[in-house]
C-alpha distance (Angstrom), angle and dihedral (degrees) to the residues before:
residue distance angle dihedral
M1 . . .
S2 3.81 . .
D3 3.76 120.3 .
P4 3.80 107.9 -96.0
S5 3.84 90.3 -147.1
T6 3.76 92.2 65.6
F7 3.92 125.2 72.4
K8 3.83 124.8 -161.1
T9 3.81 90.2 -168.5
A10 3.79 139.8 18.1
F11 3.82 138.3 -176.6
I12 3.82 117.9 -152.1
T13 3.76 128.5 -176.8
G14 3.78 122.4 -157.6
A15 3.89 85.8 31.0
S16 3.92 98.5 144.7
S17 3.87 93.2 85.7
G18 3.84 146.0 -8.0
I19 3.78 120.8 18.4
G20 3.72 95.6 -8.6
E21 3.83 93.1 53.9
E22 3.78 91.2 46.5
L23 3.79 93.1 49.5
A24 3.76 91.0 49.9
R25 3.81 92.0 51.3
Q26 3.74 94.9 47.0
L27 3.82 92.8 45.9
A28 3.76 91.3 50.0
R29 3.73 90.7 51.1
D30 3.81 87.7 56.9
G31 3.83 91.1 53.7
T32 3.82 100.4 -96.2
E33 3.78 117.9 141.3
V34 3.75 103.1 -129.9
V35 3.71 129.9 -155.8
L36 3.87 110.4 -155.5
A37 3.76 118.0 -154.9
A38 3.78 128.3 -172.7
R39 3.79 142.2 113.5
R40 3.85 98.4 -101.0
K41 3.80 100.2 77.3
D42 3.83 94.2 177.9
L43 3.78 90.1 60.0
L44 3.75 93.4 44.8
D45 3.90 90.5 53.1
R46 3.79 92.2 49.1
I47 3.89 90.8 51.6
A48 3.82 91.4 44.7
D49 3.82 91.7 49.7
D50 3.89 89.1 52.2
I51 3.75 89.8 49.7
R52 3.82 93.6 50.5
G53 3.72 91.5 42.7
A54 3.83 87.6 58.4
G55 3.82 90.6 50.8
G56 3.72 97.4 -97.2
R57 3.80 131.5 123.9
A58 3.83 124.1 -116.0
R59 3.78 139.9 164.0
T60 3.83 127.7 -170.3
V61 3.65 133.3 -141.6
E62 3.80 124.9 -169.9
L63 3.80 102.6 -140.0
D64 3.79 139.2 162.7
V65 3.76 103.7 -149.2
A66 3.78 91.1 -161.1
S67 3.88 86.6 76.6
P68 3.69 109.8 74.3
A69 3.80 96.6 -170.4
E70 3.87 87.4 52.5
V71 3.79 91.9 49.1
E72 3.82 95.1 49.6
A73 3.83 92.1 47.9
A74 3.76 89.8 49.9
V75 3.78 96.2 49.2
R76 3.71 91.7 48.1
R77 3.79 92.7 47.6
A78 3.80 91.3 50.2
D79 3.94 88.8 49.9
D80 3.75 88.2 55.3
E81 3.86 94.5 45.7
V82 3.77 96.9 49.6
C83 3.82 94.3 38.5
G84 3.93 93.8 -113.8
L85 3.71 131.3 -7.9
D86 3.83 113.7 -117.3
L87 3.75 96.8 -173.1
V88 3.83 131.9 26.9
I89 3.86 118.2 -170.2
A90 3.85 117.7 -166.6
N91 3.69 93.8 -160.1
A92 3.86 104.7 143.8
G93 3.84 112.4 108.0
I94 3.72 141.6 148.3
G95 3.79 137.1 -156.9
K96 3.82 137.2 -161.2
E97 3.78 125.5 -177.8
R98 3.72 113.8 -137.4
W99 3.81 133.5 157.7
S100 3.83 108.5 -116.5
G101 3.78 93.9 -125.5
K102 3.72 89.1 66.1
L103 3.79 99.1 41.5
K104 3.78 117.9 129.0
W105 3.75 128.9 -179.2
E106 3.71 92.2 -107.1
D107 3.85 88.2 57.5
C108 3.90 90.6 55.6
L109 3.78 100.3 40.8
P110 3.88 100.8 74.3
L111 3.82 90.6 49.8
I112 3.84 90.8 47.8
Q113 3.81 92.3 47.3
V114 3.79 96.5 51.3
N115 3.79 104.1 29.1
V116 3.82 98.5 39.6
H117 3.85 109.0 17.3
G118 3.75 96.4 37.4
A119 3.76 95.5 42.5
V120 3.80 91.9 49.6
A121 3.75 93.0 48.3
T122 3.86 89.3 49.4
L123 3.73 95.7 50.2
T124 3.80 94.6 45.7
G125 3.72 97.4 37.4
A126 3.85 96.2 98.6
L127 3.81 97.1 8.5
D128 3.93 92.7 116.1
R129 3.86 88.7 56.1
M130 3.88 93.2 47.3
V131 3.80 88.6 52.1
E132 3.72 90.9 49.0
R133 3.84 90.4 48.9
K134 3.77 91.7 42.2
R135 3.78 93.3 -135.6
G136 3.69 139.4 79.9
H137 3.81 141.4 100.7
L138 3.81 128.5 -119.1
V139 3.77 121.6 -161.1
G140 3.82 129.2 -176.1
I141 3.76 121.1 -168.6
S142 3.95 103.4 -140.0
S143 3.73 124.0 160.1
L144 3.76 142.7 -116.3
A145 3.79 80.4 -112.2
Q146 3.72 90.7 78.1
Y147 3.83 93.0 75.9
R148 3.79 95.5 73.2
G149 3.81 139.8 3.8
L150 3.77 104.0 -93.4
P151 3.82 123.6 -148.2
R152 3.78 112.1 -97.9
N153 3.78 87.8 5.8
A154 3.80 104.8 74.6
V155 3.76 96.3 130.3
Y156 3.79 95.6 42.2
S157 3.75 91.0 49.8
A158 3.80 92.4 48.0
T159 3.81 92.7 48.8
K160 3.85 89.8 52.6
A161 3.77 94.1 45.5
F162 3.91 87.3 53.0
L163 3.82 89.7 53.3
S164 3.83 95.9 47.8
T165 3.80 90.6 47.2
L166 3.91 91.3 49.2
L167 3.78 91.4 47.3
E168 3.78 92.9 50.6
G169 3.91 92.2 50.4
M170 3.81 89.1 47.2
R171 3.80 91.6 49.6
V172 3.82 93.6 55.4
D173 3.75 92.7 45.1
L174 3.73 99.8 45.8
K175 3.81 100.5 42.8
S176 3.74 89.3 87.6
V177 3.76 93.0 61.6
G178 3.75 96.6 46.2
I179 3.85 100.9 -101.9
A180 3.72 118.5 133.5
V181 3.85 123.2 -145.7
T182 3.81 123.3 -161.6
D183 3.75 124.4 -170.6
V184 3.88 110.9 -157.0
R185 3.75 117.9 -158.0
P186 3.80 112.6 -175.0
G187 3.69 125.7 -174.4
F188 3.84 116.6 -153.6
V189 3.73 115.1 -23.4
R190 3.82 122.5 -175.6
T191 3.89 98.7 -113.3
P192 3.78 135.8 130.5
M193 3.89 87.1 -93.3
T194 3.93 91.4 60.6
A195 3.77 92.8 39.2
V196 3.80 90.8 78.7
T197 3.88 96.0 45.0
K198 3.72 114.5 110.1
H199 3.88 102.2 -169.5
P200 3.85 121.6 87.0
M201 3.79 113.7 -77.3
P202 3.83 107.7 -160.8
F203 3.88 123.4 -162.8
M204 3.81 91.1 18.1
V205 3.87 110.5 -163.4
E206 3.85 122.8 -150.9
V207 3.82 114.0 -120.2
A208 3.76 96.0 -118.1
D209 3.77 92.2 52.6
A210 3.84 90.0 46.4
G211 3.84 90.4 53.3
A212 3.81 92.6 50.2
L213 3.92 92.0 47.9
I214 3.79 88.6 48.7
L215 3.81 96.9 48.1
N216 3.88 91.4 45.3
G217 3.80 89.1 56.1
I218 3.80 92.2 45.1
K219 3.82 92.5 50.8
K220 3.78 89.1 51.5
R221 3.74 90.5 50.8
Q222 3.83 91.0 -124.3
A223 3.77 116.8 -179.1
V224 3.79 92.1 -140.2
V225 3.82 132.0 16.8
A226 3.79 109.8 -168.3
F227 3.82 123.8 174.8
P228 2.95 155.0 -132.1
W229 3.72 93.3 23.8
Q230 3.74 95.6 -142.1
L231 3.89 93.3 56.2
A232 3.79 92.7 36.0
T233 3.88 89.2 55.4
L234 3.76 91.7 47.9
V235 3.79 94.8 49.3
R236 3.80 96.3 44.4
S237 3.93 87.3 53.3
A238 3.84 88.2 49.4
S239 3.78 89.0 54.4
I240 3.84 92.4 67.3
L241 3.84 95.9 47.2
P242 3.73 118.1 112.5
A243 3.90 113.3 -104.8
A244 3.81 93.3 -109.1
V245 3.75 92.5 52.4
Y246 3.63 95.2 45.6
D247 3.74 93.9 48.9
R248 3.85 92.2 51.6
A249 3.84 90.1 47.0
V250 3.81 92.6 51.9
A251 3.68 92.3 45.8
R252 3.87 91.0 53.0
A253 3.84 91.1 47.4
R254 3.84 91.4 50.4
G255 3.82 88.7 51.9
């Protein structure tokens, strides 16, 4: 029986920068053939060239994760090309701060399309084949924001809560057929996405460290990987606060 902590092949969305890029590079160094998927083909090609130059194996897929049909087709095509995906990582995600009093449907839709529709299509794209093979590992990059609705981030928090709940349900269902499911809940990681964020970001984690923490958890087949521990402990504690207490605490924190 093969070692479940090693992966011959992996498909990663949002792989043109940030956590996705870092996971691709670290997996490739471990000997995994990585399929990099994102919209920015020029960046994917540069990363893939770097990986190949270092002796690794990489393929690229230009992909708009907001289109579920396109995502499903890309995952299935990759599964065919690499003779079966061992690891699928739904990493692509976007955020947008907005006070709820000014929210409109058009503000919400892009986050729902990428963080929900795109993630679900990624995770289910080759799931029937994994079930048939009785092996595989599904990973979703959620967020510590999934524990409570955050001010100016109601939609983002909601999409990540959806993803975490989906992953939990999938995990309990799929354990019986040998498929592992890991819910990754990062705090603040130094990436292009956080570079434009103006509010305080305590316990910032460097992207290389985040990649190592995530891959260590995946290899151990952990159900949940939440980090950094300081912020994870704080937000888990906040999740059990009564609504009135939570509201006052957030109001004070926001000044």
